[in-house]
C-alpha positions in Angstrom: 172.4 178.3 74.7 169.7 180.4 72.9 167.6 183.2 74.2 166.0 182.5 77.6 162.5 183.8 77.9 159.2 182.6 79.2 155.7 181.3 77.8 153.2 184.0 78.7 150.2 182.1 77.1 147.1 181.6 79.3 148.4 178.5 81.1 149.3 178.3 84.8 152.8 176.8 84.3 154.6 180.0 82.9 157.4 177.8 81.5 160.9 179.2 81.3 162.0 178.7 77.6 165.1 178.4 75.5 164.6 179.7 72.0 166.9 178.9 69.3 166.9 180.5 65.7 168.7 178.3 63.2 170.6 179.4 60.2 167.8 178.8 57.9 165.6 181.1 60.0 163.4 178.5 61.6 162.8 178.6 65.3 162.9 175.8 67.9 161.6 176.1 71.4 162.6 173.9 74.5 162.2 174.0 78.2 165.0 175.7 80.3 166.8 172.9 82.2 167.9 175.3 84.9 164.5 176.3 86.0 163.2 174.6 89.2 159.6 174.2 87.8 160.1 173.9 84.0 163.0 171.5 84.4 163.8 171.3 80.7 160.4 170.1 79.3 157.5 171.9 78.0 154.1 171.1 76.4 153.4 170.2 72.7 151.5 173.5 72.3 154.6 175.6 72.8 156.8 173.3 70.9 154.6 173.9 67.9 154.3 177.6 68.6 156.8 178.8 66.0 154.5 177.7 63.3 151.9 180.1 64.6 154.4 182.9 64.5 155.3 182.2 60.9 151.7 181.5 59.8 150.9 182.8 56.3 147.4 183.7 57.7 149.0 186.2 60.1 148.0 189.9 60.0 151.2 192.0 59.7 149.9 195.5 58.7 147.1 197.7 60.1 143.8 197.0 58.3 141.0 199.5 57.9 137.5 198.3 56.8 135.9 200.0 53.7 132.4 198.4 53.1 133.1 194.6 53.0 136.8 194.9 52.1 139.9 195.4 54.1 142.6 198.0 53.2 146.1 197.8 54.5 147.3 201.2 55.8 150.4 202.6 57.7 150.4 202.8 61.5 150.1 206.6 61.4 146.9 206.6 59.4 145.4 203.8 61.5 146.3 205.4 64.8 145.2 208.7 63.8 141.8 207.4 62.8 141.6 205.5 66.1 142.5 208.5 68.2 140.0 210.7 66.3 137.2 208.2 67.2 138.3 208.0 70.8 138.5 211.8 71.0 134.9 212.0 69.7 133.4 209.4 72.1 135.6 210.7 75.0 132.9 213.4 75.6 130.9 210.5 77.1 133.5 208.0 78.0 131.2 205.3 79.2 130.2 204.9 75.5 133.5 203.3 74.9 133.9 199.6 76.1 137.2 198.0 76.9 137.3 194.2 76.6 140.8 192.9 77.5 141.8 189.2 77.3 144.7 187.1 78.3 146.0 185.8 75.0 149.2 186.8 76.5 150.0 187.6 80.1 152.3 190.1 81.8 152.5 193.2 83.8 152.8 195.5 80.7 149.5 194.3 79.6 148.1 196.3 82.5 148.9 199.4 80.5 145.5 198.9 78.9 143.7 199.1 82.2 145.5 202.4 82.9 144.6 203.8 79.5 140.9 203.0 79.6 140.7 203.8 83.3 142.0 207.3 82.8 139.6 207.7 80.1 136.7 206.5 82.3 135.6 204.0 79.7 133.2 201.1 80.5 134.8 197.7 81.3 134.0 194.1 82.0 133.8 192.4 85.3 134.0 188.6 86.1 135.6 186.3 83.8 135.1 183.3 81.4 137.7 181.3 83.3 138.1 180.9 87.0 136.4 183.8 88.9 133.8 181.6 90.7 136.5 179.5 92.1 138.5 182.5 93.0 135.6 184.0 94.8 134.9 180.8 96.6 138.4 180.5 97.9 138.3 184.1 99.2 135.0 183.5 100.9 136.4 180.4 102.7 140.1 181.4 103.5 139.9 185.1 103.1 142.5 184.9 100.2 143.5 182.9 97.3 146.5 180.9 98.1 147.9 177.3 98.1 150.9 175.4 99.3 154.0 175.6 97.1 152.9 173.3 94.3 156.1 171.2 94.8 154.8 170.2 98.3 152.3 168.1 96.6 154.9 165.2 96.3 154.7 164.9 100.0 151.1 163.8 99.9 150.2 160.2 100.7 146.9 160.6 98.9 146.0 163.0 96.1 142.5 163.6 95.3 142.2 165.1 91.8 138.9 166.7 91.6 138.3 167.3 87.9 141.7 168.5 86.6 142.7 167.0 83.3 146.3 166.2 83.8 146.8 165.1 80.1 145.9 168.4 78.6 146.6 171.1 81.2 149.5 172.0 83.4 152.2 169.6 82.3 154.4 170.3 85.2 151.5 169.7 87.7 151.1 166.3 85.9 154.8 165.5 86.4 154.6 166.3 90.1 151.7 163.7 90.3 153.9 161.2 88.6 156.7 161.9 91.1 154.2 161.5 94.1 152.9 158.2 92.7 156.5 156.9 92.5 156.9 157.7 96.0 153.9 155.7 96.9 151.0 158.3 96.8 147.5 157.0 95.9 145.7 159.2 93.3 141.8 159.3 93.2 140.2 161.2 90.3 136.7 162.5 90.4 135.1 163.7 87.2 132.4 163.0 84.7 134.9 161.4 82.5 136.2 162.2 79.0 139.6 163.4 80.3 142.9 161.7 80.0 143.4 161.1 83.7 143.4 157.3 83.5 147.3 156.9 83.4 147.5 159.4 86.4 145.0 157.6 88.7 144.8 154.6 90.9 141.1 154.9 91.1 138.4 157.0 89.2 135.1 158.0 90.6 132.6 159.1 87.9 130.4 161.9 89.0 127.3 163.5 87.6 128.4 166.9 86.1 128.1 170.0 88.3 127.2 168.0 91.5 130.6 167.9 93.2 129.2 169.8 96.3 126.9 166.8 97.1 129.7 164.4 97.0 131.8 166.5 99.3 128.8 167.0 101.6 128.2 163.2 101.6 131.7 162.6 102.9 131.5 165.5 105.5 128.3 163.9 106.7 130.3 160.8 107.6 132.9 162.8 109.5 130.1 164.3 111.5 128.1 161.2 112.2 131.2 159.3 113.2 132.5 162.0 115.5 135.7 162.3 113.4 135.8 166.2 113.6 139.0 167.4 114.9 139.0 169.7 118.1 140.5 172.6 116.0 137.2 173.1 114.2 135.2 175.2 116.8 138.3 177.2 117.5 139.5 178.0 114.0 136.1 178.3 112.1 133.5 181.0 112.2 130.1 179.2 111.5 130.6 175.5 112.1 127.2 175.0 113.9 125.3 176.4 110.9 127.3 174.5 108.4 127.0 171.2 110.1 123.2 171.7 110.3 123.2 172.4 106.7 125.0 169.1 105.9 122.8 167.1 108.1 119.6 168.3 106.7 120.1 165.9 103.8 120.7 162.2 104.4 123.8 160.6 103.2 121.8 158.4 100.8 120.2 161.5 99.2 123.5 163.2 98.9 125.1 160.2 97.1 122.0 160.0 94.8 122.2 163.7 93.9 125.8 163.2 92.5 125.1 159.6 91.3 128.0 158.2 93.2 127.4 154.9 95.0 127.6 154.9 98.9 130.5 152.5 98.4 132.5 155.2 96.6 131.5 157.8 99.1 133.0 155.4 101.8 136.2 155.0 99.8 136.5 158.8 99.6 135.8 159.3 103.3 138.6 156.7 104.1 140.9 158.5 101.8 140.4 161.7 103.6 140.2 160.4 107.2 143.7 159.5 107.8 146.7 160.8 109.6 148.9 161.0 106.6 148.7 164.2 104.5 146.1 164.3 101.7 146.3 166.9 98.9 143.3 168.0 96.9 143.7 169.3 93.3 140.8 171.1 91.8 140.2 171.6 88.2 138.5 174.8 87.0 135.7 172.9 85.2 133.8 172.1 88.4 133.3 175.9 89.0 131.8 176.6 85.5 128.3 175.6 86.7 125.5 177.8 88.0 126.5 176.5 91.5 130.1 176.4 90.7 131.3 178.5 93.6 129.3 176.3 96.0 131.0 173.2 94.5 134.4 174.7 95.4 133.4 175.7 98.8 132.1 172.3 99.9 135.3 170.7 98.6 137.4 173.2 100.6 135.2 172.4 103.6 136.0 168.8 103.3 139.7 169.3 103.1 139.6 171.5 106.1 137.4 169.2 108.3 139.7 166.3 107.5 142.6 168.2 108.9 144.6 168.7 105.7 144.8 172.5 105.4 148.0 174.2 106.6 150.2 171.1 106.6 152.9 169.7 104.4 151.7 167.3 101.9 148.1 168.5 102.3 146.3 171.6 101.0 143.6 172.5 98.6 145.0 173.6 95.2 142.7 175.6 93.1 145.1 178.4 91.8 146.9 181.6 92.6 146.7 184.9 90.8 149.5 185.1 88.2 150.1 188.8 89.0 149.9 188.5 92.8 153.6 189.1 93.5 153.8 192.4 91.6 153.0 196.0 92.6 150.5 197.2 90.0 149.6 200.5 91.6 151.0 202.3 88.6 148.3 200.6 86.4 145.4 202.0 88.5 146.9 205.5 89.2 144.5 208.4 88.4 141.9 206.1 87.0 138.3 207.3 87.0 136.3 205.8 89.9 132.9 204.1 89.6 133.2 203.3 85.9 130.4 201.5 84.2 130.8 197.8 84.5 129.3 195.0 82.3 129.4 191.3 83.4 131.7 189.6 80.9 129.7 186.3 80.8 126.7 188.3 79.5 128.6 190.7 77.4 126.5 190.5 74.3 123.2 191.2 76.1 124.8 193.8 78.2 126.1 195.7 75.2 122.7 195.6 73.4 120.8 196.6 76.5 123.1 199.5 77.4 121.6 203.0 77.3 122.5 206.5 78.6 124.9 206.1 76.9 124.8 203.3 74.4 128.0 201.5 73.5 129.4 203.2 70.5 132.9 202.1 70.4 134.5 198.6 71.4 138.2 198.0 71.9 139.3 194.3 72.2 142.8 193.0 72.6 144.2 189.6 73.6 140.7 188.1 73.2 138.5 186.4 70.6 135.5 187.3 72.6 132.8 186.3 70.0 134.2 182.8 69.9 134.9 182.4 73.6 132.0 183.9 75.4 128.5 182.5 75.6 125.8 183.5 73.2 128.2 184.1 70.3 125.6 185.2 67.9 124.3 187.8 70.2 127.9 189.1 70.8 128.2 189.4 67.0 124.9 191.4 66.9 126.3 193.6 69.7 129.5 194.3 67.6 127.5 195.1 64.6 125.5 197.5 66.5 128.5 199.4 67.7 129.6 202.3 65.6 133.3 201.7 65.8 135.3 198.6 66.8 139.0 198.3 67.3 140.5 194.7 67.5 144.1 194.1 68.3 145.0 190.7 67.0 147.4 188.7 64.7 144.7 186.8 62.9 141.3 187.3 61.2 139.4 185.7 64.2 135.6 185.7 64.5 136.1 188.9 66.6 138.5 190.5 64.3 136.2 190.1 61.4 133.7 192.5 63.2 136.3 195.3 63.6 136.4 198.6 61.7 140.2 198.7 62.4 142.5 195.8 63.1 145.9 196.6 64.6 148.5 193.7 64.2 150.1 192.7 67.4 153.2 190.8 68.4 152.8 187.3 70.0 154.5 185.3 72.6 158.2 185.2 72.2 158.2 188.5 70.3 157.6 190.9 73.2 159.3 192.2 76.3 157.4 191.8 79.6 157.6 190.5 83.2 155.4 187.4 83.8 154.1 185.7 86.8 152.4 182.3 87.2 149.0 180.9 88.4 150.9 177.7 89.6 154.1 178.7 91.2 156.0 181.7 92.9 158.6 182.4 90.2 158.5 185.5 88.2 160.2 185.7 84.7 161.7 188.2 82.3 160.1 187.7 78.9 162.8 188.6 76.5 162.2 189.2 72.8 163.4 185.9 71.3 162.0 186.3 67.8 161.7 189.3 65.6 158.0 190.1 64.8 157.0 190.0 61.2 156.0 192.9 59.2 154.7 195.9 61.1 153.3 194.1 64.2 153.5 196.1 67.4 153.2 195.1 71.0 150.1 196.2 72.9 152.1 198.6 75.2 153.5 200.5 72.2 150.0 200.7 70.7 148.4 202.3 73.8 151.4 204.7 74.2 151.0 205.9 70.6 147.2 206.3 70.7 147.4 208.1 74.0 150.0 210.7 72.5 147.5 211.5 69.7 144.7 212.5 72.1 144.0 216.0 73.2 144.9 216.4 75.9 147.3 213.5 75.5 147.0 210.4 77.7 150.6 209.6 78.6 151.6 206.1 79.4 154.9 205.9 81.4 157.9 204.4 79.7 157.9 200.5 79.6 161.0 200.2 81.8 159.4 202.6 84.4 156.3 200.3 84.5 158.5 197.2 84.8 160.6 198.7 87.7 157.4 199.9 89.5 155.9 196.4 89.2 159.0 194.9 91.0 158.8 197.3 93.9 156.8 194.6 95.9 157.3 193.2 99.4 157.3 189.7 97.8 160.3 190.4 95.4 164.0 190.9 96.1 165.2 191.7 92.5 165.7 194.6 90.3 164.9 194.9 86.5 168.6 194.7 85.7 169.0 191.6 87.8 166.0 190.0 86.4 167.1 190.6 82.8 170.3 188.8 83.6 168.9 185.9 85.7 165.7 185.6 83.7 163.6 184.4 86.6 163.4 184.9 90.4 161.5 183.4 93.2 158.9 185.5 95.1 159.1 185.5 98.9 156.0 183.4 100.0 155.4 180.9 102.7 155.8 177.3 101.6 152.6 176.3 103.3 149.3 178.2 103.0 147.3 178.9 106.1 149.9 177.2 108.5 148.6 176.9 112.0 145.1 177.3 110.7 145.5 181.1 110.5 143.4 182.4 107.7 143.2 185.7 106.0 139.8 187.0 107.2 140.0 189.8 109.7 139.3 187.4 112.5 141.7 184.8 111.3 138.8 182.2 111.1 137.7 180.0 108.3 134.2 180.4 107.0 131.9 177.7 105.8 129.2 178.1 103.2 125.7 178.2 104.8 123.5 176.9 102.0 123.5 173.7 100.0 121.4 174.4 96.9 119.6 171.5 95.1 120.5 170.8 91.5 118.0 171.9 88.9 116.4 169.1 87.0 117.5 168.7 83.5 115.3 170.2 80.7 113.0 167.8 79.1 113.6 169.3 75.8 117.4 169.5 76.2 118.2 166.8 78.8 122.0 166.2 78.1 124.8 168.3 79.7 127.2 170.0 77.3 130.8 170.0 78.5 132.9 172.2 76.2 136.3 171.1 77.4 139.8 172.0 76.6 141.9 170.6 73.7 145.3 169.1 73.8 146.8 170.8 70.8 145.6 174.5 71.2 144.9 177.0 73.9 141.4 178.4 73.7 140.7 179.6 70.1 144.4 179.9 69.0 143.8 177.4 66.2 145.2 178.0 62.8 142.6 178.2 60.1 144.0 175.5 57.9 143.4 173.0 60.8 139.8 173.9 60.9 136.8 173.4 58.6 136.0 169.8 59.3 132.6 168.9 60.9 133.2 169.2 64.6 133.2 166.1 66.8 131.3 165.3 70.0 131.8 162.4 72.2 129.1 160.5 74.2 129.2 157.6 76.5 129.2 154.2 74.9 126.4 153.3 77.3 124.3 156.5 76.9 120.8 156.9 75.5 121.8 160.2 73.8 121.9 158.6 70.3 118.9 156.4 70.9 116.6 158.2 68.5 119.3 159.4 66.2 120.2 158.0 62.7 124.0 158.3 62.7 124.1 157.6 59.1 122.3 161.0 58.4 123.5 164.4 59.3 123.6 165.0 63.0 123.1 168.3 64.8 124.0 169.5 68.3 121.1 171.6 69.4 120.2 173.9 72.3 117.5 176.6 72.9 119.8 179.0 70.9 120.1 177.0 67.8 122.0 174.1 66.3 125.2 173.2 64.6 126.3 170.1 62.6 128.6 167.6 64.4 129.9 164.0 64.0 129.4 161.6 66.9 131.9 159.3 68.5 131.4 157.1 71.5 133.8 156.6 74.3 134.0 154.5 77.5 134.1 156.2 80.9 132.0 159.2 80.2 128.9 159.9 82.4 125.8 158.9 80.3 124.3 162.5 80.7 127.2 164.2 79.0 128.0 165.4 75.5 131.7 166.5 75.2 132.9 169.1 72.7 136.5 170.2 72.5 136.1 174.0 72.3 138.0 176.7 70.4 137.2 176.2 66.7 135.9 179.3 65.0 132.4 180.1 63.9 133.5 181.0 60.3 134.9 177.4 59.9 131.8 175.7 61.2 132.7 175.5 64.8 132.2 177.9 67.7 130.1 175.9 70.2 129.4 178.8 72.4 126.7 179.9 69.9 124.7 177.2 71.7 125.6 178.2 75.3 123.2 180.6 77.1 124.8 183.4 79.0 124.2 182.8 82.6 126.3 183.9 85.6 127.8 181.5 88.3 126.6 181.9 91.9 129.8 183.8 92.8 132.4 185.9 91.1 130.5 186.6 88.0 131.8 183.5 86.3 130.5 181.7 83.4 128.3 178.7 83.8 129.2 177.0 80.5 128.6 173.5 81.8 125.1 174.0 83.0 124.0 174.1 79.3 121.3 171.6 78.3 121.6 170.1 74.7 120.4 167.3 72.5 121.4 165.6 69.3 119.0 165.5 66.5 118.9 164.7 62.7 
């Protein structure tokens, strides 16, 4: 067998991999058959990943900007220049902004936090991904936890609330298939446009962003029919207030708010109100709205009221933190407290508005932030206003193009690390399975070398020291030497989350939300909802340049009025209050008529980059990004 390692891309599954290098130098990647979750199969993205490693577009030497041109230089010259700039701005460290991403995950990636934390540099809070849902779960349960994902096969009903099983988490999809073979019914709730048809027995099409009203409508039936279990008053904190909030709106009004028929509400009520276990699977899209945290909280409340928390075959599955099983105290040791913080979703505006001090240096790694964050053009302006930008990347992305220095990095399969999962409780040793090209370095080495050049030096511990410290956790019973041999190990976690209805708030009680906010009416000028959804063939913006350049496609409902005043024979543009971009239009059955779907990740410089049209607005909780609240229209 070839080298056993792990996929550390930004995906929950963290697949255990077997990497083979053939005699001709080509590389093949397969799933590790001995891993309990991976079970010998992986997604198409990783099967094709060796082409990314060998891409002719890859940056393999440090580059320094001179005017409008790039000059390759040696590492010593590049790092000396970077260290001199840090040394200069270090006099007022808040003028340095650190923007880390998760282009690759692992505990050694936390060295960047240690480096900039010791400097006292400004940093970002919130996320572009799942922070609203994380904050919602912590508000409800007191922590972010789920049953072991493999327990979902014990469910008799699975309610898939918005997760695209055809494009994300291939091993969750396989578990859903197994559950259906065992007789489980799967109900999918979404605005459509996903590939969930083959995974579903029934689909409920919902108005985007209104999941909380559907959950509230079902909860209303539980209340009015006295179907509330006796455990509710004893194991919850604020039931009286919550039940009052739900009953302030009639069931008919709640159903109308989410544009789901009362017949479908009744179907969902009957699915949840049963003695057999019901599992609820939540996608991350439903929390990418202005009221995204509230959406998650009302779904959790429904699952709890129906009696499916803390039991086998039940549970509410949002996610777990991929680094939760590790001890990361080493990464925060001796960092400067009360550092200046910018909300990541509004990062362009925040940089431009910063004063006392202004942002003078930006360091980005693992992150095509210009492409991925809202208001891309404003972020581009913010980078241009900064005096000195360092981007660690392997490709000339929209963000790298705004750097003064580009430092070439290793990629997945080329770097040593220890990796967790946002899906299951196995940790993995990431072995170097492929030699990096040219002069590419891993992030850990870059920070170690830069730190050594500062005066006084900022010393990063040896990589093995950091790895060993990370394994000194109450959830782990392995050593670094053992993990290097076994390649993966299971963390010690309960199989069921919140068993016995014991929650992680100080008083052990569940907490309900105490408000149900109305949905804002759509803009008269931009009445259609933009859903910039994931792709099947690429993660985020990790798309090779030669696969881009075509006019981007949007999909609309076959029965929608969105194209009523549009001549599709002429050039068509997708427009928001921030601008417009050319697109081509395709129609699809099953999409909510208020929706325009765009598959995100293509680059600005290739004519894509839909986030140029998305206004930077925070979610109600967790400083998340409300991408899907964006109003748009099509025009000629």
